[in-house]
N, C-alpha and C positions, 0 to 999 in steps of 0.2 A: 459608502454602503456597500460599494463594488471593490473594497479592498475586504471588510469582514466578508463576504458572501467567498473571495479566494479565499480566506484562511479556514475558514469554515469546513470548503471546498477541500484544501490540503488536509485538514486535521484528519476526517474522513474518507472520501474516497480515495486514496490509495490501502489504508488498512482491509477497505472491502475488495478493492483490487486483489489484491494478495489471497485472501480468502475465494474468491469467488475460481481464479486460477488456480487455486490450488486444488481445492475441489473437481476441476474441471480435469487439470492435469493426472493428478493424485500424487501429486510430488509439489511440497512445499518450496524447494531452491529453485526450481522453473518457475513456478507463481512470485517468488520472488525478481525473477530474474526480468519478467514479461513485465512487472510492473514497472520495474527500475527505466528496462528499454521505453515505457507510456512517458512516466514522468522526464525521461531526455529529449525525447523527442518534445516533448510540450516546453521544455527550458529552453531549444533552441530554436523554434517559432517566438517563443519572445514570453511566452503568458508567466514563467515561473520566475520573474526576475529581483527579485530580492534576497539577500542572504536569510532572512526571518521564516522566509515562505517558505526555503529549502528544508530547514532545519524544521520546519512543522512537519513538511512533508517526509521527510528522515525517520522522525516519532511515530508518524503515522505507518511507515511502510515496517517500522521495530517494531508496532503495536500488533499488526496485523499478523506479523513472521510468528509474533508468541503464542498470536491467538490459533494459528495454523495448524503450532506443534500441538498446542494446548484440545485440539479438535483429535488428531490423531492419535493420542495418548487412550483419549475418550473412545474411540472408536476401537481400538487396540481391547483397551480392558470391556469393552463391551459384550464382543464377542469372544 
């Protein structure tokens, strides 16, 4: 059960963090860098300890980065 929670968290949270940091900093690159820094710190502490978990994190980061770009295009189009 613990591994299921880890994989679900890895699938959802990094993407949401990229979106959150992008909204706060108004820059999607900085949002991505801050999220990668948090994931690197968690890997250093030993919370991210398997290759498949790192791959799921990377997929979620990519999806969040893509959504941040779409969010920016929508905001530009709206104004």
